[in-house]
Each structure stands twice: as structure tokens, then as C-alpha cells.
C-alpha positions in Angstrom: -0.2 0.0 0.0 1.0 3.3 -1.1 1.1 6.0 1.5 -0.8 9.7 0.4 2.0 12.3 1.6 0.3 15.4 1.9 2.2 18.3 1.6 3.2 21.4 4.6 0.9 23.7 3.5 -2.1 21.3 3.4 -1.5 19.9 7.1 -0.9 23.4 8.1 -4.3 24.0 6.9 -5.9 21.2 8.3 -4.9 22.3 11.8 -5.9 25.9 12.0 -9.1 24.9 10.3 -9.5 22.4 13.2 -8.9 24.7 15.5 -11.4 26.6 13.8 -13.7 24.4 14.9 -13.2 24.3 18.0 -12.6 27.7 19.0 -16.5 27.6 17.5 -17.9 25.3 19.7 -16.2 26.3 22.7 -18.4 30.0 21.9 -20.9 27.7 21.5 -21.1 26.4 24.7 -20.1 29.6 26.8 -23.2 31.5 25.1 -25.7 31.9 28.2 -29.5 30.1 28.4 -32.3 32.7 27.7 -34.6 32.3 29.6 -38.2 33.7 29.7 -39.3 36.1 32.3 -41.0 33.9 34.9 -37.9 31.7 34.8 -35.9 34.9 35.3 -38.0 35.7 38.5 -36.7 32.2 39.6 -33.2 32.6 39.0 -33.7 35.7 41.9 -35.9 34.6 44.0 -32.9 31.2 44.5 -30.4 34.7 44.7 -32.0 35.8 47.5 -31.8 32.6 49.1 -28.2 31.9 49.2 -27.2 30.8 46.0 -25.2 32.2 42.9 -26.0 33.0 39.9 -24.8 30.0 38.2 -26.5 27.2 40.7 -29.3 29.1 40.2 -30.3 29.2 36.8 -28.5 25.6 36.3 -31.8 24.8 39.3 -34.3 26.3 37.3 -33.4 24.4 34.0 -33.2 21.5 35.7 -36.6 22.3 37.0 -38.1 22.8 34.5 -36.8 19.4 32.5 -38.4 17.4 35.1 -41.9 19.3 35.1 -41.1 19.1 30.8 -41.4 15.5 31.4 -44.2 13.3 29.7 -45.7 10.2 31.1 -46.1 6.3 29.5 -49.1 5.5 30.8 -51.6 5.5 27.9 -55.5 6.2 29.2 -58.4 3.1 28.2 -60.5 4.5 26.1 -64.3 2.8 27.2 -65.9 5.2 25.1 -63.8 4.9 22.0 -67.7 5.4 19.7 -68.3 8.7 21.4 -66.4 11.7 21.0 -65.8 14.3 23.9 -63.9 14.2 26.4 -61.9 11.5 27.6 -60.9 13.0 30.7 -60.4 16.6 32.0 -57.8 17.5 30.0 -57.7 15.2 27.1 -60.6 16.2 23.9 -61.3 12.8 21.4 -62.5 14.0 18.1 -65.8 12.5 17.4 -65.6 9.5 14.4 -66.2 11.3 10.9 -68.9 9.2 9.4 -68.4 8.1 6.0 -71.6 9.4 3.8 
């Protein structure tokens, strides 16, 4: 097998490109999280309790992540043939009858 030998200029260019890409990734990691107004008020409340800003932001984001987890339990449909409410929050569309 024959090895491909790269010229020095191409090796230097590849190293520069690699460094630029690493800098982009680091810059992306450094960008602050965008929070809503309610989340900012929660962060301020945590900071009044003695947490640092970074800890407060981490707590708020962790709380939101835990609250946004959807459950896997399925609602048993005993009234599948009729429209209307299944539970207090779910509404089932009535069956569209063929003509």
C-alpha cells in the first residue's frame, strides 16, 4: 500500500481549520441560556436565598426539564365510539361518518 504524503501547507491548513472549529464549539458552549421572564424571577428568588447565579440557572433549568417529562401511561378508552372529553385535559374528536 502506498501512503499519501500531504504537503506542509495542507497540513498547516488542516490544523488551522481544526482550531477554528474547536473555537466555534467553545463559543457555542459559552453562550448564555435564554430564560423567560418567569424563569428569571425564579432565578432572582434563588439568588436571594444565597445561591450563585450559575447555580440558580442550573436549578431552574433542571426543574423545567423534570416538569416537561411526559408520562408513558395510556388512558384506557371505554367510550371510543363517541366524541367528547376523555379526561379533564384530553378531548377526543368524534368519528367522521362516511357518506
